[in-house]
N, C-alpha and C positions, 0 to 999 in steps of 0.2 A: 578824724585825725589821719586816717589812711589816705584820704584824698589829698590832704595837705602835704603828706610825705611824698606822694607821687608827683605833685606839682613842684615841690622843692627839687626833686631829682631832675625834672624836665628843665628847670631854670638853670641847672648847672651845665647848660649848653650841650646837653646830650652826651657829655663826656664823663667817664668815671674818674674820680679823684685818684684812685689807685687801680690800675688794670691788672690783669692776671700775671704778667711778667713782673711788674713792680711788686705785686703781692708775694711772689716767690722770692724775689730779692730781699724783701723786708723780713720774711721768715728766716732766711739764711743769716741776715744781719743780726737779728735778735738772738738766735741760738748761739751764734759764734761769739757775740758780745758777752752773753751770759757765761759761756765757757771761759772766756778770758777773764771775766770778773772773778769767778771762783778760783781760777788758776793763779791769780795774783795775790791770793791771801794765804797766809801760813798760820799755823797754831800760835806762833810767836806774836803775830799781830793781834789775835784775840786776847792773848795774855796781857799785852800792853794795854789794850782797851779796857779789859776787866779790872785791872789794877787802878785805873782812873776812869771810872764809868760815866762820869758826869757829862763828858762830851757826847757820848752815845745817847744818853738819856735825854739831854736837851735837844740833840739833833733829831731824835725820834719824835719828840713833842712838836718841834717846828715842822718836820717833814709831813706828819700826818695830822697836825693841828692847824698850822698856819696856812699851808698851801691850799687845802680844800676850802678853808674858810675864806681866804683871799679870793679864790675863784668864784665861790658862791656870791660874795659881796659885789664882785665885778659884774656878775651876771644880772643881779637884781638892780644894780645902780646904773649900769651902762648899757648892757646888751638888750635887756627886755624893754626898758623905757624908750630907748632911742632907735631901735631897729624896726623897720617897716616890712621886713621880709616875712612872708608866710612860712610857717614851719620853723620858726626861730628856735623852738624848743629842741629841735634836733641839734642845732648848733650849741645850745646850752648843755645838752647831754654830752657832746664831745668835749666841751670845755671842762665839765665835771670829771670826766674820765682822765683827761690830761692832768688835772690838778690833784688827782687822787693816787696816781701811780708813784712808785718810789723814785729815788734819785737815779740819774743816768751816769754812765762812765765818763761822759764829757766833763763832769764836775771834778774828777780827779786831775784832768789835764789843767783846768783853770786854777785849781787849788795850787798846783805846782808852780805855775807862772805868777800867781798872786802872793807867793811866799807864805803859803798856809802850811798846815800840818798834813802832809801827804798820807802818812800812815793812818791817821784818823779819818781822812777822806775816804780811802779805800774801804776801811772797816765799816764806816757809816753807810757806804753805798751797798755793800753786801748785807748789812744788818737791815736796812730799809727794804731791800729786795725780798729778803726772807719774811719780814713782817707783812709785806704786801699781801701775802696769802690771806691774812685776816683783815688788815686795816683798809686796804683798797675797797673791798666789798662793803665794809662797814661804813666808810666815808660816803660812798656812793648811795648806800641805802638811806643814810641820814639826810643828805642834801637833796637827793632826788625827791624825797618826801616833802622837804621844805618847799621845793619848787612845784610840787604837785604834778609831776610828770605823768602823762597818760600811761595806762596799763600796757599799751603796745610798746612803750619805750622803757618799761621797767626791766631791771636785771635781776634774775634769780641769784640770791646770795651764793648758793651752792654752785651754780653754774659758773659764775665769775671766779669764785675761789678755785674751782677745778681748772679753769683756763690758766689762771696765774700760776697755779702749782705746776702745771705742765711746762710753763715758760721758765720757771726758776729751777727746775730739775737740773739743767746744764750747769748751774752755779755749783751745786753739790758735786756733780761729776767732775767739774774743773778742779775743785779743791781735792778730790780724791786722786785725780791724775797727777796733780802737783805733789801730793804726798808720795805717790809711787815713783815719780821721776821729776826732779827739779828742772831738768832740761825741757821735757815735754811741757811742763807747766809754764816755763818762761816763753816758749814758742806760742802756746795758746794765749798767754797774756798779751804778747806782742800783736798777734793777729786780731784778737778781740779789740784791743785799743785802736789798731789801725782802722778796722771796720767802723768803730764808733766815730772816728774822725771822718771817714768817707761818707757817712750817712748824710751829712750836710751838703757836700758837693753833689751827691746823688740827687737830693731834692732840687738843687739849683740847676743842674745840667739836664736832668730828665723830667722831673715833675713840674717845675715852674713853667717852662715853655709850653708844655702840653696843656696846662691848666691856666694859661695866661688870661683868657677871656673870663674865666670864673674869678680869678683874683681881681681883675679890673671891675667886675660887677659886685664884688663883696663890699658891704657897707662898712663905714669906719668903726662902728661899735664892735664888730667882730675882730678887727685889727686891734682895737684898744684892749680887748680882753686878752687876746693872744700875747700882746706885748706886755700888758700890765701884770699878768700872772707872774712872770719871771722877775720883772723889775720890782714890784711891790713885795713879792716873796723874799727876795734877797735882802731888801732894805729892812723889812720887818724882822726877819730872823737875825740880822746883824745887830740891830739895836736891842733886841731881846737878850741876846748873849751878852751885850755890854751891861745890861741890868744885873746879870748873874756874875759879872766881873770875870768873865772868861779871859784867858790869855788872848791877846790880839791875833796871834796865829790861828788859834782854835776858833775865834769868833769869825774870822774870814772863811775858815773851812766850813763851819756850820751854815753860814749865810749862803755860800755857793752850793753846798749840798742840798739846801732847802729849795732854792730857786731854780736849780737845773734838774728838771724831772726827765724821766726816761721816755723821750718821744717815740723811738721805735717800738718800745713795749706798749705804749698807749695805742699806737696804730695797730699793732698786732692783736691786742685785746679786742679792739673795735671790729677788726676784720673777722676774728674768730666768733664773736658774739652776734654781730649784726650783718653778717655776710648776705643774708636773704632779705634784709630790710631795704625797701626801695629808697629810703632816705639816707643811706650810708654815706653818700658823698658829703652831705651837710654835717653829719656827725664827725667825719674825718677832717673837716675844714680847720677848726681851731688847733688840733694837735699838729697838723702839717704846718700851719703858720707859726705856731709856737716853736717848733723845731727849727724853723728858718731864723726867727728873730732872736732866740735865746743865745745864739752864738755872738751876735752883735752886742747884745746887752751884757753878756758875760765878759766880752773883750773890753768893753768900756769900764765895767766894774773892776776888772783885773788891773787896768791901767791906774785906776784910783788907788787900789790896794797896794800896788807896787811902790807907791810913794811913801809907804810906811817906813819909819825910822827903826831899822832892825837893831841898831846899836842901843837905842833907848829901850827896846822891847826885851833885850837880854836881862835887864834889871828887874823886869816884872816877874814875880813868881808864877810858875805854871801850875796853878792849884787844881785845874780841871783837866 
């Protein structure tokens, strides 16, 4: 397996998917985004969520139930059967990590533009981020065993939990600073949201041109998984919420929260855990592609959601 990983790294045109400068920028992105995420939440938001907890509960199930399952099914039905690249299990591992991390702050923006429940969206994002300390390692443990990943690719439950814990500490600090000073919290929230939006231009302007040969040589199954994760995740979560008769605004919110995972966090986790692995470029491939395409997918979904008849929705009781 080690020889395969070395070969996979050489096939990436001798270029690293994320160089040292980009790695530093990504770390800054993640920490600042997490600060902003925490700074945007107040005790009042938690109170509102706890009085009507079904949105959070269903969102938790879709986030850590649907997304890892969708990713696993795409891997076994599309990636593994149709890909001819050696070391494809490295790509599969990266996809699993991308599908197991919590929601990203970009979901809050698209929830707003899709006429969803913004308060629920922000609360769900923080809730899933805090639960990631337990659920992300658990999902990876389950599905990596299903895939039969080589021991050299396995992740220690405690090691991954520790990495994620370190990455979500800024969320708690952001909430603490918001409690001390609303003005500081507002500034942190603004900066975090802005960096969350800048992550995609960062990929397009810096990452894509440098890795263009790698992108051109990447087979279609890898693209299918990276695109399908968000598209299928949003669709499956939306129709599941309809079964529970959620209010349309909340259904749109849960769907977007489920399908829009935290790309910068997934990349940061991979860098922290697999920095010395010669196949890290392949592991990073799906998270990078997912981060690029999820914006296009979410934009298209938002345009569909914006056609909702808000006047008619006002007559629907908001039970959840």
